[in-house]
KOLDRENMAR-879702 format. One line per 2 residues: their letters; for each residue x, y, z of C-alpha. Coordinates in Angstrom, 2 decimals. Layout:
% residues N
A) X/Y/Z; ...
***
This chain:
% residues 439
ML) -28.26/81.06/6.82; -24.58/80.45/6.15
FK) -23.96/79.17/9.67; -26.92/76.84/9.40
SL) -25.54/75.32/6.14; -22.13/74.80/7.73
EI) -23.79/73.10/10.72; -25.68/70.68/8.42
LC) -22.47/69.90/6.48; -20.58/69.12/9.70
LR) -23.34/66.80/10.89; -23.25/64.92/7.57
KQ) -19.46/64.51/7.78; -19.75/63.22/11.34
KD) -22.38/60.70/10.20; -20.21/59.55/7.27
FK) -17.21/59.24/9.59; -19.23/57.12/12.04
EE) -20.43/54.87/9.19; -16.88/54.46/7.88
AS) -15.62/53.64/11.38; -18.47/51.17/11.86
MA) -17.68/49.48/8.52; -14.00/49.26/9.44
VV) -14.92/47.52/12.70; -17.23/45.11/10.83
NT) -14.50/44.30/8.27; -12.01/43.69/11.08
IL) -14.43/41.27/12.77; -15.12/39.42/9.49
DR) -11.39/39.16/8.74; -10.84/37.80/12.25
LC) -13.58/35.21/11.77; -11.95/34.04/8.54
GL) -8.42/34.09/9.93; -7.31/36.78/7.47
EG) -5.77/39.15/10.00; -2.26/40.13/8.98
SN) -2.74/38.68/5.49; -2.94/40.33/2.09
FT) -6.70/39.70/1.86; -9.91/41.09/3.30
VT) -13.61/40.20/3.22; -15.55/42.44/0.84
DV) -18.97/40.78/0.89; -20.96/38.06/2.66
KV) -24.21/36.48/1.46; -26.31/34.08/3.50
FE) -28.51/31.52/1.73; -30.70/28.68/2.99
TQ) -28.05/25.97/2.65; -24.78/27.88/2.40
VT) -22.90/31.09/3.16; -20.69/32.65/0.47
WR) -17.75/34.91/1.23; -16.16/37.29/-1.26
IE) -12.49/37.85/-0.48; -10.20/40.23/-2.35
HK) -6.84/41.93/-1.92; -6.50/44.88/0.40
DD) -5.69/48.36/-0.92; -2.12/48.66/-2.21
PK) -1.47/44.90/-1.94; 1.90/43.15/-1.79
YI) 2.13/39.82/-3.63; 4.47/37.29/-1.99
CP) 6.22/34.51/-3.91; 5.58/31.13/-2.18
RC) 9.05/29.82/-3.09; 11.53/32.57/-2.31
EA) 9.28/34.87/-0.21; 10.08/37.79/-2.53
VH) 7.58/40.69/-2.39; 6.09/42.02/-5.67
NT) 4.06/45.19/-6.21; 2.38/44.03/-9.43
AF) 0.51/40.88/-10.44; 0.81/38.99/-13.70
EK) -2.92/38.15/-13.63; -5.81/37.78/-11.22
KW) -8.45/35.05/-11.16; -11.40/34.02/-8.98
IK) -11.11/30.63/-7.29; -13.54/28.67/-5.12
LQ) -12.53/27.24/-1.73; -14.63/25.26/0.74
DT) -14.41/26.30/4.39; -15.41/24.56/7.63
PQ) -19.22/24.20/7.73; -21.23/25.85/10.50
GF) -24.27/23.85/11.55; -26.08/22.66/8.42
KR) -24.70/25.43/6.19; -21.68/25.07/3.95
HI) -19.26/27.99/3.75; -17.85/28.81/0.32
WY) -15.07/31.32/-0.25; -14.67/33.10/-3.58
VK) -11.10/34.38/-3.50; -9.49/36.63/-6.08
RA) -5.97/35.28/-6.20; -3.03/36.59/-8.21
RV) -0.12/35.08/-10.11; 3.27/36.79/-10.09
LC) 6.36/36.72/-12.26; 9.33/35.95/-10.04
SC) 13.00/35.44/-10.82; 12.93/32.05/-9.05
SL) 10.58/30.57/-11.66; 10.40/30.56/-15.44
NP) 6.59/30.67/-15.38; 4.07/32.74/-13.42
IV) 3.27/31.17/-10.04; 0.36/31.60/-7.66
EK) 1.01/34.00/-4.78; 1.41/32.77/-1.21
MD) -1.91/32.21/0.58; -1.46/30.83/4.10
FR) -5.17/30.22/4.56; -5.40/27.82/1.59
SK) -4.79/24.04/1.72; -1.65/22.97/-0.11
HH) -3.18/20.28/-2.29; -6.98/20.71/-2.20
QM) -9.59/23.33/-3.06; -10.39/24.14/0.54
TK) -9.12/26.29/3.38; -6.27/25.07/5.56
RF) -8.42/25.13/8.69; -11.02/22.91/7.00
ND) -8.22/20.57/5.94; -6.96/20.50/9.56
YI) -10.49/19.83/10.85; -10.84/16.82/8.52
EM) -7.42/15.51/9.67; -8.45/15.84/13.33
TL) -11.74/14.02/12.64; -9.93/11.16/10.89
CS) -7.30/10.88/13.64; -10.02/10.61/16.29
KM) -10.52/6.96/15.12; -14.30/7.48/15.35
FT) -14.95/7.85/11.62; -13.90/6.06/8.48
VA) -12.90/7.86/5.29; -16.34/7.13/3.80
DV) -18.05/8.52/6.93; -16.09/11.79/6.76
AR) -16.78/12.13/3.02; -20.53/11.81/3.65
LF) -20.43/14.09/6.70; -18.77/17.01/4.89
KL) -20.25/16.24/1.44; -16.84/15.73/-0.15
SY) -15.68/13.16/-2.67; -14.17/9.97/-1.26
SV) -10.93/10.48/-3.20; -10.32/13.91/-1.62
VY) -10.79/12.63/1.95; -8.67/9.55/1.15
KI) -5.81/11.77/-0.05; -6.06/13.95/3.06
DH) -5.99/10.87/5.29; -2.99/9.39/3.45
EV) -1.14/12.72/3.58; -1.62/13.24/7.32
LL) -0.56/9.64/8.10; 2.60/10.04/6.01
RL) 3.36/13.28/7.84; 2.74/11.76/11.28
IQ) 4.85/8.64/10.60; 7.89/10.90/10.01
EH) 7.65/12.11/13.62; 6.49/8.79/15.12
EI) 8.83/7.34/17.74; 8.91/3.65/18.65
PD) 8.76/3.25/22.46; 11.23/1.04/24.31
PI) 9.55/-2.40/24.34; 10.20/-5.06/26.98
HL) 7.69/-7.74/26.03; 7.04/-8.16/22.29
SV) 4.36/-10.08/20.45; 4.92/-10.84/16.75
DE) 2.41/-12.20/14.27; 1.50/-12.01/10.61
TS) -1.77/-11.01/9.00; -2.92/-11.19/5.41
FR) -3.05/-8.08/3.25; -4.90/-9.79/0.43
KR) -5.35/-13.30/-0.94; -2.58/-15.43/-2.49
RH) -0.01/-15.16/0.28; 0.32/-11.40/0.66
YV) 1.20/-10.75/4.31; 2.37/-8.00/6.65
TV) 4.31/-8.52/9.88; 2.74/-6.84/12.92
VT) 4.87/-6.17/16.03; 2.96/-5.38/19.23
DA) 4.21/-4.01/22.53; 2.48/-6.45/24.89
GR) 3.05/-4.16/27.88; 1.25/-1.22/26.28
GQ) -1.16/-3.27/24.18; -0.33/-1.24/21.05
VI) 1.04/-1.99/17.61; 4.44/-0.30/17.32
WV) 5.63/-1.59/13.92; 4.23/-2.97/10.66
SE) 6.36/-4.17/7.74; 5.62/-5.81/4.42
GN) 5.94/-9.58/4.08; 6.41/-12.38/6.62
RK) 10.07/-13.16/5.91; 13.10/-12.82/8.15
ES) 13.91/-9.44/6.56; 10.49/-8.12/7.62
LD) 11.32/-8.53/11.32; 15.01/-7.66/10.82
QF) 13.95/-4.21/9.68; 12.21/-3.56/13.01
FR) 15.18/-4.69/15.12; 17.62/-2.59/13.04
IL) 15.50/0.53/13.59; 15.20/-0.31/17.29
GP) 19.00/-0.43/17.62; 21.30/-2.60/19.78
ER) 20.74/-0.63/23.00; 16.96/-0.93/22.94
CA) 17.11/-4.52/21.66; 19.05/-5.37/24.81
KV) 16.01/-4.31/26.89; 13.69/-6.88/25.26
ET) 12.97/-9.74/27.66; 10.38/-11.90/25.87
VA) 9.17/-12.36/22.29; 5.84/-14.18/21.96
RD) 5.23/-15.48/18.44; 3.97/-18.38/16.42
LH) 6.65/-20.95/15.60; 7.38/-19.41/12.18
AP) 10.98/-20.26/11.24; 11.95/-16.86/9.68
YA) 10.84/-15.03/12.84; 12.85/-17.46/14.97
SS) 15.99/-16.74/12.90; 15.52/-12.98/13.23
CA) 15.04/-13.17/17.01; 18.08/-15.44/17.39
EY) 20.21/-12.87/15.53; 19.07/-9.62/17.16
VP) 17.65/-10.60/20.57; 19.35/-13.92/21.45
HA) 19.06/-13.13/25.18; 15.25/-12.81/25.04
LQ) 12.98/-15.75/25.83; 11.10/-16.87/22.73
VA) 7.59/-17.87/23.77; 5.40/-20.09/21.60
DP) 1.79/-19.05/21.11; -0.67/-21.56/22.67
FH) -3.31/-20.63/20.10; -1.15/-21.67/17.15
VV) 0.05/-24.83/18.94; -3.53/-25.97/19.62
QR) -4.55/-25.01/16.10; -1.77/-27.17/14.70
LN) -2.78/-30.04/17.00; -6.39/-29.88/15.75
DT) -5.15/-29.85/12.14; -3.00/-32.89/12.98
ID) -6.03/-34.83/14.28; -7.88/-33.91/11.10
EC) -4.94/-35.18/9.02; -5.05/-38.44/10.99
RK) -8.74/-38.76/10.13; -8.04/-38.17/6.44
EL) -5.14/-40.61/6.59; -7.56/-43.38/7.63
SV) -10.62/-42.36/5.60; -8.78/-41.88/2.28
GS) -6.53/-44.56/0.82; -6.28/-46.78/3.90
AL) -6.77/-50.55/4.03; -9.95/-50.25/6.13
RV) -13.28/-51.38/4.79; -15.51/-48.83/3.04
GK) -18.05/-48.73/5.87; -15.42/-47.93/8.49
RR) -13.83/-45.29/6.28; -17.20/-43.57/5.81
LI) -17.78/-43.57/9.57; -14.36/-41.99/10.21
HR) -14.96/-39.44/7.45; -18.17/-38.23/9.16
MN) -16.35/-37.52/12.45; -14.67/-34.33/11.22
WL) -16.13/-31.85/13.75; -16.60/-34.41/16.51
LR) -12.84/-34.93/16.77; -12.24/-31.17/17.00
FK) -14.55/-30.67/20.00; -13.23/-30.79/23.54
SE) -14.61/-33.69/25.56; -16.19/-31.27/28.02
NL) -18.30/-29.80/25.19; -19.62/-33.11/23.83
RK) -23.25/-34.19/24.12; -24.32/-37.64/25.30
DQ) -24.98/-38.90/21.78; -21.52/-37.67/20.70
FK) -19.92/-39.64/23.55; -21.62/-42.72/22.12
SL) -20.09/-41.94/18.73; -16.64/-41.80/20.35
EH) -17.20/-45.19/21.96; -18.18/-46.52/18.55
LK) -14.97/-44.98/17.10; -12.92/-46.90/19.69
RV) -14.32/-50.17/18.33; -13.82/-49.12/14.69
NE) -10.26/-47.73/14.92; -8.36/-47.63/18.18
DL) -5.42/-45.55/16.81; -7.63/-42.57/15.92
YE) -9.38/-42.86/19.28; -5.98/-42.81/21.05
AY) -5.00/-39.74/19.02; -8.16/-37.97/20.21
LL) -7.38/-38.85/23.83; -3.82/-37.53/23.44
KE) -5.21/-34.31/22.04; -7.44/-33.90/25.10
HF) -4.54/-34.77/27.39; -2.29/-32.13/25.79
YE) -4.53/-29.29/27.06; -3.38/-30.08/30.60
FF) 0.10/-28.79/29.69; -1.10/-25.16/29.77
EF) -2.34/-25.53/33.37; 1.16/-25.90/34.87
KP) 2.54/-23.03/36.96; 6.08/-21.54/36.75
SE) 7.07/-23.38/39.94; 6.16/-26.67/38.20
IN) 8.44/-26.26/35.19; 10.13/-29.67/35.72
LA) 6.74/-31.38/35.81; 5.77/-29.58/32.59
EN) 8.95/-30.81/30.88; 8.30/-34.40/32.01
FL) 4.73/-34.07/30.76; 5.94/-33.17/27.25
VH) 8.44/-36.05/27.18; 5.78/-38.53/28.28
WV) 3.28/-37.13/25.76; 5.77/-37.46/22.86
VE) 6.55/-41.07/23.85; 2.84/-41.95/23.87
AY) 2.34/-40.20/20.50; 5.07/-42.32/18.87
KV) 3.26/-45.47/20.01; 0.21/-44.59/17.88
QL) 0.56/-45.86/14.33; -0.35/-42.58/12.60
AS) 2.24/-40.65/10.55; 0.58/-37.24/11.06
LR) 0.64/-37.57/14.85; 4.32/-38.54/14.74
KF) 5.07/-35.39/12.76; 3.40/-33.32/15.45
AE) 5.45/-35.14/18.10; 8.61/-34.16/16.19
YI) 7.32/-30.57/16.10; 6.94/-30.63/19.90
TR) 10.45/-32.06/20.31; 12.00/-29.32/18.13
NT) 10.23/-26.52/20.00; 10.28/-27.82/23.57
DQ) 12.11/-24.74/24.94; 9.61/-22.29/23.39
LL) 6.71/-24.34/24.77; 8.22/-24.43/28.26
NI) 8.67/-20.64/28.08; 4.87/-20.40/28.04
IR) 4.91/-21.85/31.55; 7.98/-19.87/32.69
TQ) 6.69/-16.45/31.61; 2.92/-17.06/31.61
RS) 2.85/-15.03/28.41; 1.42/-15.56/24.93
SA) 0.69/-13.68/21.74; -3.02/-13.47/22.57
IS) -2.79/-9.68/22.21; -1.66/-10.17/18.59
EG) -4.61/-12.45/17.87; -6.96/-9.80/19.24
IN) -5.29/-7.14/17.10; -5.55/-9.43/14.05
SK) -9.31/-9.55/14.64; -9.37/-5.75/14.76
IS) -7.34/-5.58/11.54; -9.88/-7.88/9.88
VI) -12.61/-5.42/10.87; -10.56/-2.55/9.41
KK) -10.26/-4.43/6.11; -13.97/-5.22/6.01
MA) -14.95/-1.62/6.75; -12.81/-0.45/3.82
YG) -13.80/-3.39/1.56; -10.09/-4.19/1.22
YK) -7.01/-2.09/0.49; -5.10/-1.70/-2.77
NI) -2.21/0.33/-1.36; -0.18/-1.76/1.11
QY) 1.61/1.32/2.46; -1.72/2.95/3.33
FM) -2.92/-0.34/4.88; 0.13/-0.48/7.18
LK) -0.37/3.15/8.21; -4.03/2.47/9.05
IL) -2.98/-0.45/11.29; -0.58/1.86/13.17
QR) -3.33/4.47/13.46; -6.22/2.21/14.51
CG) -4.26/-0.32/16.59; -1.33/1.84/17.69
AL) -0.56/5.37/18.84; -0.10/7.00/15.42
GR) -2.21/10.18/15.29; -3.14/10.09/18.98
NW) -1.34/13.40/19.63; -2.28/15.02/16.33
QP) -1.29/18.64/15.80; -2.05/20.77/12.72
EP) 0.79/21.20/10.26; 2.58/24.50/10.88
I) 2.30/27.15/8.18
***
């Protein structure tokens, strides 16, 4: 009877030992799933519900509390408190951690401070791996801040702060590549003359710099950061004929060819023709009927002749009878487009073309057209560089369109620093090689 009792007792102990070993294995697996291996914490309970999974995480036996500032180890805690952290969701279920964290009294601080928890995000009530997952999603350029907030059921402000934080961190490590062909343009940040200067590497097709304002100092800042050695490698700078940008390029890259942008030149020519029309339709000595006719030809004068309909050609013939000067201005505008068809081997012909065009423009008795002729005379070298290099700032105009889409998607930006970072992220290489922040 005694031996039988001892046998039963041994079997029970073996069963308890197996259960304890099995539980230890389960706890190890759960800790590994949560990334708690080697930490001061362990999973004590897991509950699965229809829409979420809750994890109960507490300190291990005989815990050591580590100060986050000086890394000092403490055996006792000042107080303990349950906190709620959100973890990376799995499928359609949210994962919520209930963590019992401690505060310690350390000599490096006058007040109790929260112990070091490597698995927790620095600034938000979520785990670090969930914070990293949101950063990776935002840096993929496939989602907006509002999209990520809806996807993970977070508040917009939290995702916005995470996005701003990761961009500020990435810009500290961002390196400007060595550019050879630059394209410089300005784009509006908000109404009432708030601009940012956008510098694009035309060879790579990426934005490499954004600075506040459209003054000379805005572009000077880029060249100073680039340094004299890398500035010496720049061969061409395509830009609109904005005087502050011209002064900056002349100071830092005087050897580089400054190329005018055909888009802005043609835009200014169209505006000039419109000014000529206004000059005749408002306040001129023409009769009222003729002024009304000229006033109605706003869009007709902007069209290229190849895009006109038959009835519009008749209107132009009527304009010739009403006012020959405006008709001559329109013909000069059409003739000017031929300048962009010259090849680099025909540079002398292109220069003669401009001289002849300016002479013909001065013959027309319209003040606005004469101003444009003076503009061509002042910037003849930059215009001829279009033919020499066969380059333009078309890439900048395309990027400006993309920036407009970014602004519309966000319904505008209040923080200009964040706006410039988003341009570098969406139109440049910022965040392309994202890596999680080291612990």
